[in-house]
C-alpha positions, 0 to 999 in steps of 0.5 A: 492260163486255164481255159475253164474258170473256177468262178463258173463253178456252182460253189463259187456263186453267192448263197442266193444264186446257189439257192435259186439254182437248187430250187430250179432243179427241185433240190429244195432240201439243199436250197434251204441250207443256202437261204439267208436265215439258215446260213446265218443260223449256222454261224455263216459257215457253208453247209458241208456239201462236196460239190460246194468246193471249188478247189482241187488236190492232186495225188499220184498213184505209181504203178511201178510201186506195186505192193504185194497186197494190191493197196497202193500209197498215194503221193502228191503229184507235185512231189513225184519225180517227172519222167523226162524220157516222155518228151516227144512221146505220145500218151493215152489219157483215160478217165479211169474212175469217178466217185460222187459223194454228193452232187446237186439235184436228186436221184441219178445225176447226169454228169458231163465231162468236158476235157481239154488238151492241146496238141502240136499239129502241122506246126500249129498248136490245136486246142482239143475238146472231148466230152464224156457223159456218165450217170451216177448217184450220190455215194456211188461210183460211175460206170467208167473204166479206162474210158478213152479221152485223148489218144496220142497226145504228144508230149512237148518239152514243157509237158502236156496241157490238160484241163477238165470240168464237170457239168451237172445236166438237169435239163431234160431238153438236152437229152437229144444232144447228150445221146450223141455223146453215147455214140461210138464216135465219142466213146472211142476217144479223140485219136490225135495220131493219124488224124488229119488237122481238118478232122480235128477242128470240126470235132472240137467245134462240134463239141464246144457248140454242143456244150455251150448250148447245154450251158445256156440252160439255167438248169445246167451248171458247172460243178468243178474245174481243174487244171492238171498241167503236167510238166517237168519243172524242178520246183516243188509246187507244179504237178509232174508228168509221169506214167501212172494214175492221177487222183483229182479231188474236189476240195477247198482244203489241201488233202493229205495224201498220206491219209489215203490208199488206192485198193486195186482189189476193190478199185476204191479209194480208202482211208488209211484207217480202213475201208469203213472210213467214209470218203466225204469228197468227190474225186476222179482218176485220170490214167496216163499211159504210153499210146501205141497207134494201131497199124494203118491198113493199106 
């Protein structure tokens, strides 16, 4: 079962609660769209806002299928062939890209990622949390490139457990806590290989405590959560594990991946009709590569 709950996302709340939250953070224009009479005037339809979606569509960009023009096709992550040779290997998980079509609030958004993984350490399965903080405006790409999340995540016969959520932080009272996530300790990612079990537990406990404190303020809210859950199953519905890039789209509709391409030349997701077609959803890209542990210095 996923640890992060889709019911906690802003888009899963009632129109009244959404309007109250948007009013609290000063996004009055958006709040008006969720006030009773206005919603009724739209025929009961929800306003078209990318952050309102609570669902997810997952695609896969295969680095092995490198086209000459640098424009990659995208497959559904459930339709690819899993690589069983990864069982017993260690993986490096990175946040490679984050695009915001629109998010709650005004101006530059402070978005906190809370990533969760599980690792087998000394015969015990440990739950691991790692935070990543980014600043990004609507219609913009965050300044993240191969930002480390988990280094040395071990692959079990059933695959890897990996979840994530995004938190919109609008409370200035949390600036001090957030500044800690900019420190080298957090920016380096969570190294699991060579890390002692007594070190991992306090790290995860500190991360959970900090994020729990942030979530207690009414100006901060979970915007999206996803459960990637990459495995080796033979069914046609689960996301398969393979080295490459996973495209995670915030959408209540199942996105047709055939309509999109990844342009390596511009590091942008594009519609197949051309780069001038607007991308009207929030998305992120998670990289999965082999992990080579640094040599231990005697």
